[in-house]
C-alpha positions as a Python dict, from the first residue, in 0.01 Angstrom:
ca = {
    (1, 'M'): (0, 0, 0),
    (2, 'M'): (143, 337, -105),
    (3, 'P'): (189, 605, 162),
    (4, 'L'): (-63, 887, 164),
    (5, 'T'): (35, 1220, 16),
    (6, 'P'): (-3, 1537, 224),
    (7, 'Q'): (-308, 1631, 19),
    (8, 'A'): (-466, 1289, 83),
    (9, 'K'): (-394, 1315, 455),
    (10, 'S'): (-553, 1660, 465),
    (11, 'Q'): (-859, 1530, 279),
    (12, 'A'): (-890, 1231, 515),
    (13, 'L'): (-871, 1465, 815),
    (14, 'R'): (-1145, 1688, 672),
    (15, 'D'): (-1363, 1385, 599),
    (16, 'C'): (-1315, 1255, 953),
    (17, 'L'): (-1404, 1592, 1108),
    (18, 'R'): (-1709, 1615, 884),
    (19, 'A'): (-1825, 1269, 998),
    (20, 'L'): (-1745, 1352, 1359),
    (21, 'R'): (-1954, 1670, 1337),
    (22, 'L'): (-2263, 1457, 1278),
    (23, 'Y'): (-2243, 1328, 1639),
    (24, 'A'): (-2326, 1682, 1754),
    (25, 'S'): (-2606, 1741, 1504),
    (26, 'P'): (-2975, 1645, 1471),
    (27, 'V'): (-2866, 1355, 1250),
    (28, 'F'): (-2733, 1180, 1561),
    (29, 'L'): (-3069, 1219, 1737),
    (30, 'R'): (-3282, 1091, 1447),
    (31, 'Q'): (-3437, 750, 1521),
    (32, 'N'): (-3189, 707, 1807),
    (33, 'P'): (-3388, 678, 2132),
    (34, 'M'): (-3078, 562, 2319),
    (35, 'V'): (-2961, 924, 2323),
    (36, 'A'): (-3256, 1026, 2541),
    (37, 'L'): (-3216, 718, 2761),
    (38, 'G'): (-2844, 788, 2803),
    (39, 'T'): (-2912, 1152, 2892),
    (40, 'I'): (-3159, 1054, 3164),
    (41, 'Y'): (-2931, 792, 3316),
    (42, 'G'): (-2632, 1024, 3282),
    (43, 'V'): (-2800, 1289, 3495),
    (44, 'L'): (-2913, 1029, 3752),
    (45, 'C'): (-2571, 865, 3760),
    (46, 'L'): (-2382, 1190, 3802),
    (47, 'S'): (-2620, 1303, 4078),
    (48, 'S'): (-2575, 973, 4262),
    (49, 'A'): (-2196, 995, 4225),
    (50, 'V'): (-2186, 1349, 4365),
    (51, 'L'): (-2393, 1243, 4667),
    (52, 'S'): (-2172, 936, 4724),
    (53, 'R'): (-1829, 1089, 4660),
    (54, 'H'): (-1725, 1105, 5027),
    (55, 'G'): (-1792, 738, 5108),
    (56, 'E'): (-1535, 464, 5170),
    (57, 'Y'): (-1583, 181, 4919),
    (58, 'W'): (-1270, -32, 4965),
    (59, 'R'): (-1376, -333, 5171),
    (60, 'H'): (-1170, -650, 5225),
    (61, 'G'): (-947, -571, 4929),
    (62, 'Y'): (-1236, -508, 4688),
    (63, 'Y'): (-1364, -179, 4553),
    (64, 'T'): (-1745, -183, 4535),
    (65, 'L'): (-1956, 102, 4401),
    (66, 'P'): (-2283, 180, 4584),
    (67, 'P'): (-2551, -54, 4443),
    (68, 'L'): (-2765, 226, 4299),
    (69, 'L'): (-2467, 401, 4137),
    (70, 'A'): (-2336, 71, 3997),
    (71, 'A'): (-2667, -7, 3827),
    (72, 'L'): (-2713, 348, 3694),
    (73, 'W'): (-2359, 361, 3560),
    (74, 'W'): (-2384, 26, 3382),
    (75, 'V'): (-2712, 123, 3216),
    (76, 'L'): (-2549, 454, 3120),
    (77, 'L'): (-2269, 263, 2946),
    (78, 'F'): (-2523, 46, 2768),
    (79, 'S'): (-2736, 336, 2644),
    (80, 'G'): (-2444, 567, 2560),
    (81, 'F'): (-2243, 315, 2359),
    (82, 'S'): (-2560, 184, 2194),
    (83, 'A'): (-2643, 538, 2080),
    (84, 'I'): (-2301, 569, 1914),
    (85, 'T'): (-2335, 224, 1759),
    (86, 'T'): (-2682, 302, 1624),
    (87, 'H'): (-2559, 614, 1447),
    (88, 'Y'): (-2241, 452, 1316),
    (89, 'W'): (-2402, 148, 1159),
    (90, 'R'): (-2685, 357, 1018),
    (91, 'Q'): (-2424, 567, 839),
    (92, 'M'): (-2227, 264, 720),
    (93, 'R'): (-2540, 93, 588),
    (94, 'A'): (-2643, 400, 390),
    (95, 'L'): (-2608, 396, 14),
    (96, 'P'): (-2346, 680, -2),
    (97, 'S'): (-2109, 476, 219),
    (98, 'F'): (-2154, 182, -15),
    (99, 'L'): (-2084, 388, -325),
    (100, 'M'): (-1807, 605, -174),
    (101, 'P'): (-1551, 407, 28),
    (102, 'R'): (-1391, 737, 136),
    (103, 'M'): (-1705, 819, 336),
    (104, 'G'): (-1696, 477, 501),
    (105, 'R'): (-1334, 525, 604),
    (106, 'A'): (-1421, 866, 748),
    (107, 'E'): (-1705, 720, 953),
    (108, 'Y'): (-1474, 443, 1076),
    (109, 'R'): (-1221, 696, 1202),
    (110, 'A'): (-1487, 922, 1350),
    (111, 'V'): (-1653, 648, 1554),
    (112, 'H'): (-1323, 581, 1732),
    (113, 'L'): (-1294, 946, 1834),
    (114, 'A'): (-1658, 952, 1944),
    (115, 'A'): (-1609, 634, 2147),
    (116, 'L'): (-1294, 779, 2306),
    (117, 'F'): (-1482, 1093, 2406),
    (118, 'A'): (-1769, 882, 2548),
    (119, 'V'): (-1526, 664, 2746),
    (120, 'T'): (-1369, 976, 2899),
    (121, 'L'): (-1708, 1130, 2979),
    (122, 'F'): (-1862, 812, 3125),
    (123, 'S'): (-1564, 753, 3354),
    (124, 'I'): (-1643, 1064, 3560),
    (125, 'P'): (-1911, 914, 3795),
    (126, 'P'): (-1703, 622, 3932),
    (127, 'L'): (-1387, 834, 3947),
    (128, 'L'): (-1571, 1084, 4168),
    (129, 'T'): (-1611, 808, 4428),
    (130, 'G'): (-1242, 715, 4415),
    (131, 'A'): (-1257, 417, 4178),
    (132, 'P'): (-926, 306, 4018),
    (133, 'W'): (-907, 477, 3678),
    (134, 'L'): (-747, 180, 3500),
    (135, 'N'): (-1014, -60, 3620),
    (136, 'T'): (-1283, 191, 3527),
    (137, 'L'): (-1145, 193, 3174),
    (138, 'L'): (-1153, -188, 3179),
    (139, 'L'): (-1525, -198, 3251),
    (140, 'E'): (-1590, 63, 2983),
    (141, 'A'): (-1382, -135, 2733),
    (142, 'I'): (-1587, -447, 2807),
    (143, 'A'): (-1909, -250, 2763),
    (144, 'L'): (-1785, -114, 2430),
    (145, 'V'): (-1716, -467, 2309),
    (146, 'L'): (-2061, -586, 2416),
    (147, 'W'): (-2243, -309, 2227),
    (148, 'S'): (-2031, -252, 1916),
    (149, 'E'): (-2217, -500, 1696),
    (150, 'P'): (-2448, -384, 1418),
    (151, 'L'): (-2802, -329, 1544),
    (152, 'P'): (-3087, -516, 1371),
    (153, 'S'): (-3250, -361, 1068),
    (154, 'E'): (-3562, -153, 1115),
    (155, 'R'): (-3791, -433, 1000),
    (156, 'A'): (-3807, -608, 1336),
    (157, 'T'): (-3630, -943, 1364),
    (158, 'S'): (-3826, -1112, 1648),
    (159, 'F'): (-3643, -1385, 1839),
    (160, 'K'): (-3407, -1507, 1566),
    (161, 'R'): (-3153, -1243, 1662),
    (162, 'L'): (-3158, -1360, 2024),
    (163, 'L'): (-3022, -1696, 1910),
    (164, 'K'): (-2703, -1544, 1769),
    (165, 'P'): (-2399, -1607, 1992),
    (166, 'R'): (-2293, -1242, 1987),
    (167, 'T'): (-2635, -1121, 2097),
    (168, 'A'): (-2663, -1388, 2366),
    (169, 'L'): (-2317, -1289, 2494),
    (170, 'S'): (-2417, -922, 2507),
    (171, 'M'): (-2734, -997, 2704),
    (172, 'L'): (-2549, -1228, 2941),
    (173, 'G'): (-2274, -972, 2997),
    (174, 'F'): (-2528, -697, 3063),
    (175, 'F'): (-2711, -889, 3335),
    (176, 'I'): (-2396, -1031, 3496),
    (177, 'L'): (-2215, -698, 3525),
    (178, 'L'): (-2532, -526, 3638),
    (179, 'V'): (-2462, -692, 3977),
    (180, 'P'): (-2237, -461, 4190),
    (181, 'K'): (-2033, -752, 4328),
    (182, 'M'): (-1945, -871, 3979),
    (183, 'Q'): (-1827, -519, 3896),
    (184, 'A'): (-1622, -523, 4217),
    (185, 'Y'): (-1413, -814, 4088),
    (186, 'L'): (-1309, -608, 3784),
    (187, 'F'): (-1266, -287, 3984),
    (188, 'S'): (-1022, -476, 4207),
    (189, 'A'): (-830, -663, 3934),
    (190, 'P'): (-448, -617, 3926),
    (191, 'A'): (-318, -344, 3699),
    (192, 'S'): (-132, -588, 3473),
    (193, 'L'): (-444, -797, 3416),
    (194, 'A'): (-652, -483, 3358),
    (195, 'L'): (-404, -358, 3095),
    (196, 'L'): (-407, -695, 2917),
    (197, 'L'): (-788, -708, 2909),
    (198, 'I'): (-812, -346, 2792),
    (199, 'A'): (-575, -419, 2503),
    (200, 'L'): (-777, -728, 2412),
    (201, 'C'): (-1108, -539, 2423),
    (202, 'C'): (-967, -255, 2212),
    (203, 'G'): (-856, -504, 1947),
    (204, 'V'): (-1197, -671, 1941),
    (205, 'T'): (-1369, -332, 1914),
    (206, 'L'): (-1149, -227, 1620),
    (207, 'L'): (-1243, -548, 1440),
    (208, 'A'): (-1612, -517, 1530),
    (209, 'F'): (-1639, -167, 1380),
    (210, 'R'): (-1481, -271, 1050),
    (211, 'H'): (-1723, -273, 758),
    (212, 'R'): (-1666, -441, 424),
    (213, 'N'): (-1896, -393, 129),
    (214, 'P'): (-2013, -724, -18),
    (215, 'E'): (-1841, -820, -343),
    (216, 'W'): (-2024, -1050, -584),
    (217, 'P'): (-1827, -1239, -846),
    (218, 'P'): (-1914, -1162, -1212),
    (219, 'G'): (-2221, -1347, -1328),
    (220, 'A'): (-2322, -1459, -981),
    (221, 'S'): (-2669, -1388, -845),
    (222, 'E'): (-2770, -1338, -486),
    (223, 'H'): (-3107, -1497, -544),
    (224, 'T'): (-3015, -1797, -765),
    (225, 'P'): (-2805, -2075, -611),
    (226, 'S'): (-2515, -2167, -836),
    (227, 'S'): (-2499, -2541, -766),
    (228, 'P'): (-2722, -2832, -663),
    (229, 'L'): (-2554, -2830, -321),
    (230, 'A'): (-2645, -2462, -274),
    (231, 'R'): (-3004, -2535, -372),
    (232, 'L'): (-3011, -2824, -123),
    (233, 'V'): (-2880, -2597, 155),
    (234, 'K'): (-3142, -2334, 70),
    (235, 'Q'): (-3413, -2600, 70),
    (236, 'H'): (-3298, -2727, 407),
    (237, 'S'): (-3282, -2376, 556),
    (238, 'S'): (-3640, -2313, 446),
    (239, 'G'): (-3753, -2609, 657),
    (240, 'S'): (-3870, -2839, 376),
    (241, 'L'): (-3641, -3121, 494),
    (242, 'L'): (-3772, -3113, 849),
    (243, 'P'): (-3985, -3405, 971),
    (244, 'R'): (-4357, -3359, 931),
    (245, 'G'): (-4418, -3366, 1306),
    (246, 'I'): (-4175, -3082, 1367),
    (247, 'K'): (-4323, -2877, 1082),
    (248, 'A'): (-4673, -2932, 1219),
    (249, 'L'): (-4558, -2830, 1567),
    (250, 'T'): (-4392, -2519, 1422),
    (251, 'R'): (-4710, -2421, 1238),
    (252, 'L'): (-4906, -2469, 1561),
    (253, 'C'): (-4669, -2246, 1758),
    (254, 'L'): (-4685, -1977, 1488),
    (255, 'W'): (-5066, -1980, 1472),
    (256, 'R'): (-5213, -1633, 1440),
    (257, 'P'): (-5580, -1575, 1534),
    (258, 'S'): (-5793, -1477, 1238),
    (259, 'W'): (-5971, -1197, 1424),
    (260, 'L'): (-5657, -982, 1446),
    (261, 'V'): (-5627, -688, 1209),
    (262, 'R'): (-5405, -786, 916),
    (263, 'L'): (-5143, -513, 917),
    (264, 'P'): (-4765, -575, 897),
    (265, 'L'): (-4666, -364, 1194),
    (266, 'I'): (-4346, -433, 1382),
    (267, 'D'): (-4393, -707, 1642),
    (268, 'P'): (-4053, -791, 1797),
    (269, 'I'): (-4192, -1021, 2066),
    (270, 'N'): (-4452, -1210, 1857),
    (271, 'T'): (-4755, -1089, 2050),
    (272, 'E'): (-4975, -1172, 1749),
    (273, 'R'): (-4893, -1544, 1790),
    (274, 'P'): (-5026, -1641, 2134),
    (275, 'I'): (-4866, -1986, 2162),
    (276, 'A'): (-4522, -1866, 2057),
    (277, 'F'): (-4555, -1563, 2285),
    (278, 'A'): (-4656, -1775, 2586),
    (279, 'L'): (-4362, -2012, 2532),
    (280, 'S'): (-4126, -1719, 2490),
    (281, 'V'): (-4241, -1544, 2808),
    (282, 'A'): (-4218, -1865, 3013),
    (283, 'T'): (-3873, -1942, 2873),
    (284, 'L'): (-3750, -1588, 2930),
    (285, 'T'): (-3870, -1596, 3291),
    (286, 'L'): (-3690, -1926, 3356),
    (287, 'V'): (-3374, -1796, 3190),
    (288, 'F'): (-3381, -1491, 3419),
    (289, 'V'): (-3424, -1720, 3721),
    (290, 'V'): (-3135, -1946, 3620),
    (291, 'L'): (-2916, -1644, 3549),
    (292, 'G'): (-2999, -1498, 3890),
    (293, 'Q'): (-2911, -1827, 4061),
    (294, 'C'): (-2579, -1844, 3874),
    (295, 'I'): (-2492, -1488, 3973),
    (296, 'A'): (-2581, -1563, 4338),
    (297, 'L'): (-2362, -1874, 4327),
    (298, 'V'): (-2062, -1691, 4181),
    (299, 'S'): (-2088, -1368, 4381),
    (300, 'D'): (-2217, -1488, 4719),
    (301, 'G'): (-2159, -1865, 4713),
    (302, 'V'): (-2532, -1937, 4758),
    (303, 'R'): (-2612, -2283, 4624),
    (304, 'P'): (-2917, -2315, 4398),
    (305, 'S'): (-3226, -2471, 4553),
    (306, 'F'): (-3586, -2525, 4453),
    (307, 'A'): (-3708, -2284, 4722),
    (308, 'A'): (-3472, -2012, 4596),
    (309, 'V'): (-3589, -2066, 4238),
    (310, 'V'): (-3955, -2037, 4339),
    (311, 'S'): (-3887, -1723, 4543),
    (312, 'R'): (-3728, -1554, 4240),
    (313, 'L'): (-4013, -1635, 4002),
    (314, 'P'): (-4237, -1332, 4080),
    (315, 'I'): (-3953, -1081, 4034),
    (316, 'M'): (-3846, -1235, 3705),
    (317, 'A'): (-4205, -1264, 3583),
    (318, 'R'): (-4242, -891, 3646),
    (319, 'Q'): (-3936, -829, 3429),
    (320, 'S'): (-4092, -1040, 3154),
    (321, 'L'): (-4411, -833, 3186),
    (322, 'M'): (-4211, -513, 3153),
    (323, 'L'): (-4021, -639, 2846),
    (324, 'S'): (-4352, -746, 2689),
    (325, 'G'): (-4479, -393, 2733),
    (326, 'M'): (-4168, -244, 2572),
    (327, 'G'): (-4217, -482, 2279),
    (328, 'L'): (-4579, -377, 2240),
    (329, 'I'): (-4483, -14, 2182),
    (330, 'G'): (-4215, -99, 1925),
    (331, 'W'): (-4437, 6, 1635),
    (332, 'M'): (-4478, 352, 1788),
    (333, 'R'): (-4103, 415, 1763),
    (334, 'N'): (-4064, 300, 1402),
    (335, 'R'): (-4308, 465, 1161),
    (336, 'S'): (-4099, 502, 844),
    (337, 'D'): (-4312, 248, 653),
    (338, 'W'): (-4650, 400, 745),
    (339, 'P'): (-4684, 606, 422),
    (340, 'F'): (-4630, 292, 211),
    (341, 'L'): (-4881, 88, 413),
    (342, 'L'): (-5132, 373, 383),
    (343, 'T'): (-5083, 394, 8),
    (344, 'L'): (-5095, 20, -59),
    (345, 'G'): (-5364, -75, 194),
    (346, 'P'): (-5743, -42, 176),
    (347, 'Y'): (-5774, 230, 438),
    (348, 'G'): (-5892, 528, 236),
    (349, 'S'): (-5749, 799, 460),
    (350, 'K'): (-5483, 862, 719),
    (351, 'Q'): (-5741, 852, 995),
    (352, 'G'): (-5872, 516, 876),
    (353, 'F'): (-5520, 375, 869),
    (354, 'A'): (-5441, 515, 1215),
    (355, 'R'): (-5759, 361, 1357),
    (356, 'A'): (-5662, 22, 1209),
    (357, 'V'): (-5318, 56, 1367),
    (358, 'F'): (-5460, 128, 1712),
    (359, 'R'): (-5723, -145, 1676),
    (360, 'L'): (-5443, -394, 1614),
    (361, 'H'): (-5250, -255, 1911),
    (362, 'L'): (-5547, -304, 2142),
    (363, 'Q'): (-5589, -661, 2017),
    (364, 'R'): (-5221, -735, 2068),
    (365, 'G'): (-5216, -576, 2412),
    (366, 'L'): (-5523, -763, 2536),
    (367, 'Q'): (-5392, -1092, 2401),
    (368, 'A'): (-5048, -1039, 2557),
    (369, 'G'): (-5198, -928, 2888),
    (370, 'L'): (-5424, -1233, 2910),
    (371, 'I'): (-5115, -1452, 2868),
    (372, 'V'): (-4845, -1288, 3075),
    (373, 'G'): (-5080, -1159, 3349),
    (374, 'P'): (-5203, -1501, 3472),
    (375, 'L'): (-4844, -1628, 3453),
    (376, 'L'): (-4741, -1354, 3694),
    (377, 'G'): (-5039, -1437, 3916),
    (378, 'L'): (-4932, -1803, 3928),
    (379, 'T'): (-4580, -1712, 4040),
    (380, 'V'): (-4718, -1483, 4312),
    (381, 'W'): (-4955, -1759, 4431),
    (382, 'L'): (-4656, -1993, 4473),
    (383, 'N'): (-4484, -1743, 4706),
    (384, 'Q'): (-4758, -1558, 4894),
    (385, 'D'): (-5032, -1675, 5125),
    (386, 'I'): (-5321, -1586, 4895),
    (387, 'S'): (-5583, -1798, 4722),
    (388, 'L'): (-5538, -1914, 4366),
    (389, 'L'): (-5851, -1723, 4261),
    (390, 'S'): (-5722, -1398, 4411),
    (391, 'A'): (-5381, -1445, 4248),
    (392, 'F'): (-5541, -1521, 3911),
    (393, 'A'): (-5762, -1211, 3938),
    (394, 'G'): (-5461, -999, 4029),
    (395, 'G'): (-5274, -1140, 3731),
    (396, 'L'): (-5561, -1052, 3497),
    (397, 'G'): (-5563, -701, 3646),
    (398, 'C'): (-5190, -673, 3573),
    (399, 'G'): (-5253, -786, 3216),
    (400, 'V'): (-5518, -518, 3165),
    (401, 'T'): (-5288, -260, 3327),
    (402, 'L'): (-5019, -365, 3078),
    (403, 'L'): (-5256, -265, 2797),
    (404, 'G'): (-5309, 79, 2951),
    (405, 'A'): (-4937, 130, 3007),
    (406, 'S'): (-4861, 33, 2646),
    (407, 'C'): (-5110, 295, 2520),
    (408, 'L'): (-4963, 574, 2733),
    (409, 'P'): (-4674, 656, 2490),
    (410, 'S'): (-4936, 752, 2230),
    (411, 'L'): (-4967, 1081, 2423),
    (412, 'A'): (-4668, 1193, 2216),
    (413, 'F'): (-4890, 1176, 1905),
    (414, 'F'): (-5108, 1460, 2034),
    (415, 'I'): (-4836, 1726, 1991),
    (416, 'P'): (-4645, 1725, 1660),
    (417, 'A'): (-4332, 1869, 1821),
    (418, 'L'): (-4320, 1575, 2066),
    (419, 'N'): (-4407, 1307, 1810),
    (420, 'K'): (-4055, 1161, 1805),
    (421, 'P'): (-3923, 810, 1877),
    (422, 'S'): (-3710, 938, 2166),
    (423, 'V'): (-4013, 1093, 2340),
    (424, 'V'): (-4214, 775, 2285),
    (425, 'M'): (-3924, 579, 2436),
    (426, 'I'): (-3909, 800, 2746),
    (427, 'I'): (-4284, 781, 2808),
    (428, 'G'): (-4274, 405, 2754),
    (429, 'L'): (-3994, 358, 3007),
    (430, 'F'): (-4181, 572, 3260),
    (431, 'A'): (-4499, 370, 3205),
    (432, 'M'): (-4334, 27, 3225),
    (433, 'I'): (-4070, 86, 3493),
    (434, 'G'): (-4268, 326, 3709),
    (435, 'L'): (-4645, 305, 3676),
    (436, 'L'): (-4674, -63, 3583),
    (437, 'Q'): (-4443, -187, 3861),
    (438, 'I'): (-4626, 19, 4125),
    (439, 'S'): (-4960, -109, 3995),
    (440, 'I'): (-4842, -470, 4026),
    (441, 'M'): (-4757, -423, 4392),
    (442, 'V'): (-5096, -265, 4460),
    (443, 'L'): (-5297, -528, 4270),
    (444, 'F'): (-5157, -816, 4477),
    (445, 'D'): (-5230, -644, 4809),
    (446, 'P'): (-5564, -790, 4926),
    (447, 'T'): (-5607, -521, 5192),
    (448, 'L'): (-5663, -247, 4932),
    (449, 'W'): (-6022, -262, 4807),
    (450, 'W'): (-5967, 17, 4557),
    (451, 'R'): (-5695, -174, 4370),
    (452, 'W'): (-5946, -286, 4104),
    (453, 'L'): (-5987, 76, 3998),
    (454, 'I'): (-5641, 55, 3838),
    (455, 'P'): (-5726, -203, 3567),
    (456, 'A'): (-6066, -41, 3513),
    (457, 'G'): (-5902, 299, 3462),
    (458, 'S'): (-5633, 143, 3241),
    (459, 'L'): (-5892, -20, 3017),
    (460, 'A'): (-6097, 300, 2987),
    (461, 'G'): (-5784, 510, 2928),
    (462, 'S'): (-5652, 277, 2658),
    (463, 'F'): (-5979, 290, 2464),
    (464, 'L'): (-5993, 668, 2503),
    (465, 'L'): (-5637, 710, 2374),
    (466, 'A'): (-5707, 468, 2088),
    (467, 'Y'): (-6004, 685, 1988),
    (468, 'L'): (-5836, 1026, 2018),
    (469, 'A'): (-5483, 955, 1892),
    (470, 'P'): (-5588, 876, 1531),
    (471, 'L'): (-5762, 1213, 1510),
    (472, 'F'): (-5438, 1393, 1592),
    (473, 'L'): (-5225, 1166, 1375),
    (474, 'A'): (-5447, 1232, 1074),
    (475, 'R'): (-5378, 1607, 1099),
    (476, 'Q'): (-5000, 1565, 1085),
    (477, 'D'): (-4781, 1547, 777),
    (478, 'W'): (-4653, 1205, 670),
    (479, 'P'): (-4396, 1055, 651),
    (480, 'I'): (-4367, 1108, 1023),
    (481, 'E'): (-4005, 987, 1030),
    (482, 'P'): (-3751, 998, 745),
    (483, 'P'): (-3601, 665, 640),
    (484, 'P'): (-3284, 565, 828),
}
């Protein structure tokens, strides 16, 4: 490779600065809700660090952040690095980057500078409490590795992406290092080991951010297999070689009720397919329980037991309920295909299309609530001294409340200036993490007679929002969001 001339170096520097300038522009905020999430957690994390800066956190040779600060800081790393990753891969996937390699190289250089600035900025909260700076960089380097992969395309990818090893590793790393004691092991690691791991993580990150444009040999076609073996592999991947029993079971799990509105809206958690959704929620709850037991075994030496597993079920079922709610509002954050669906579908007007969208959302929410709510009630019945009927009724109330909480982000549709994915994301987090969790605690308290007003109000509020929101959406200009 020939060395760059001074003119080429100057051009590369200008390209890099031009790409870096986008991180401080509205382009960075577009369809990037992680920016808002990172801002919220950044303020909370910095406030917690300032209040905790005078404490003594070295105990028995280990440095341990306060539990609240540790959780806030780790979520800050997740949201901050995910925001940078979202912007970077959106730029690299764009057509200009494909046609102009110089632009791709500029984005590649700029993302390293942006990540370096983010690492420096995010290290402030733990350093305020006296954390070792080298070990702080180690945790940030690990977080950067976990969230440097390309994010899924806008057309939602359901659970297939969760089966990828890289995605599974990222999820496992997030939940493991969310525990303060697991962070303490890395905060207290020797300097030589920390340097070695930082170098390793930096190398992995450099490789993860590399982007190569696909090159097709002359005469080859992406859609036509070039050999009988390729056609056999394609036939096998499509499932035609599977046994009939497995194919029949697969069709049963993917059954979709005929009464649902037929509209291809994003559905990342398969709420339209009740059997698949029920199996997914049950599996996710058990995975959370097993992960919690493994973390307790490694961090505290607590051996797994059946009683401990049962005691963790309600907490993990509540997390599954919250994640189901976040999945239900996924279509509210991605609206780039609405103009095409309106044009190609038999809706007649924007208001008719918006009403069909909300009708499908109500159907999905009710169906999901009737599945995940009783599951939560069953886990509570196994741990509390309440009757099965009372637990089942409380679970149904939680399911109905889930519907109301999933409709709450539609308040952003009422004001055009607030009709942005980031605002929808913030309202959704407030509804699922705050209002829904408080409602669950109230609904399973048999001493509160007025607890049944919560699901009744949620049901009435969801129908009211589903009636009013299409009226406001119809008055706004479409497309609501530009394509990524």
